[in-house]
C-alpha positions, 0 to 999 in steps of 0.5 A, a space after each residue: 540451464 532452463 529449457 527454451 522454446 519458441 512461441 508464436 510471438 518470436 520469443 525464446 521463452 525460459 521455463 522460469 518465465 523470462 522472455 528473450 527476444 530473438 534479435 538484438 532488442 528485447 522491447 517485446 509487447 506492452 505486457 513484458 517487463 524490461 529486465 535488461 537491454 535484451 531481456 524481457 520478463 512476461 507479466 502475463 501470468 496466464 501465459 507463464 503460470 507463475 507470479 510476475 514479482 521482481 525484486 531488485 536489490 542494490 546500493 544507492 546511486 546505481 540508477 535502479 530508478 532511471 534504468 529499470 523503474 522509469 522505463 518499465 512504467 513508460 512501457 507497460 500497459 499495467 495499472 500502477 501503484 508506485 511508492 515515490 519519494 519527493 515525486 521523483 518518479 512522478 516527474 519523470 513519467 507523468 507526461 508518458 502516462 497521460 499521453 497513453 490515456 492513464 488517469 493519474 492520482 496522487 496520495 501525497 503526505 507532504 503536500 496535502 493541498 495540491 490539486 489531484 491529491 486523493 484521500 484514503 480512508 482504510 475503513 471505507 474499504 472494509 467489507 468484512 471482519 477479515 478486512 478489519 483484522 488485516 487492517 489491524 494486523 498492518 497497523 500493529 506490525 508497522 507501528 511496533 517500536 524498534 528495540 533490541 528487546 523481544 516484543 511482548 506478544 501478550 500486550 500486542 495481542 491485547 492491542 489487537 483485540 482492543 483495536 479490532 473491537 474499536 474499529 468494528 464499533 466505529 464502523 457499524 455504530 458511528 455516523 458515516 462522517 466518524 467512520 475513519 481512523 480519527 473516529 477510532 481514536 476519539 472512541 478509544 480516548 473516552 477510556 476503558 469505562 466507555 469501552 466496557 459499556 459499549 463492547 462486550 469483552 472478557 478482558 480486565 479493565 487494567 488490560 483494556 486501559 493499557 491497550 487503549 493507551 498503547 493503541 492511541 500512541 500507535 495511531 498518534 500520527 492521525 492527529 497530524 493535520 495533513 494525515 487527519 485530512 487525508 484519512 477523513 474520507 475516501 476519494 480513492 476508488 481502488 476497485 476501479 484499478 481492476 477495470 480502468 487505466 490508472 496510476 497511483 503515486 504515493 508520495 512519502 518523505 524518506 525522513 518521516 515514518 509517521 505514515 508507515 501504516 
C-alpha cells in the first residue's frame, strides 16, 4: 500500500502522485485531475516528480467522455489539445472554456470552411533536420497498410530516405507558398530523373522510382481538396500554447482514416 502524507493543502498524497482530499469531496485545485468522486490526481509534475499521463480503457457506452473527459476539461486550467469526433466534446465544453478566458481553435477535417477553423502545415514547424525526420517517421508509420504480412523494412527505409530528401529540398529550395505537403508531392511526381538531378544520392534509379511512387500513394490524401486547403499554410501557432490560455479541438470522422498522419 502506498505511503500517505499530508501537505499544506490538506490533501492526503500517495507516493504515486494520486491525491485524496480529506473530506467527502475531491475537487482539489485547478491543477488536479478528477479520477473519481473523491479522488484527484495532481498534474503538477514539479510537485509529484513524475509524469501525469492517465490511460482510460473501457468499452463504448460506459460514459468515459461524460464522466471523465468533459468534467476535467471544465475544471483544469491546463492548455488542451483534444481529439474530438463530430464535435461531441466541443459542444459540451465550449461555453465553459470561453467563460474561463480560453482562446478556442478548431482543426476540423470535416467542415473546412467553418469559421474559427485553423490550418496546420507541418513544414511550418520544422526547425531542424530532426524535425523532418520525426515528421517522416510519423507519416511512414501511420500510412503503413494493414496486412498480415511482415512489412518490408528495406522498402520502408527507402521510402523514408526519399521522403526526407524531398521534404528537405522543398523546405530549403522552393518558394514559401510551395513549402507544404502538396509541394512535396508535386516535387516527387516529377519522377526519378528530376530527383537525381536535384538531390545527391547513392540509391539506384529503380529504388528511387519505387520509393517515389510509394510516397506519393502514402500522401495521396493531401490531394483531397479540404486536406490540401488545411495544410497549404499555417495559422496554428503551437508555440503560443506554452504561454497563452488556449484549447485546440481536432475534429476527425471515425469512419475516415485519410488524416491519420
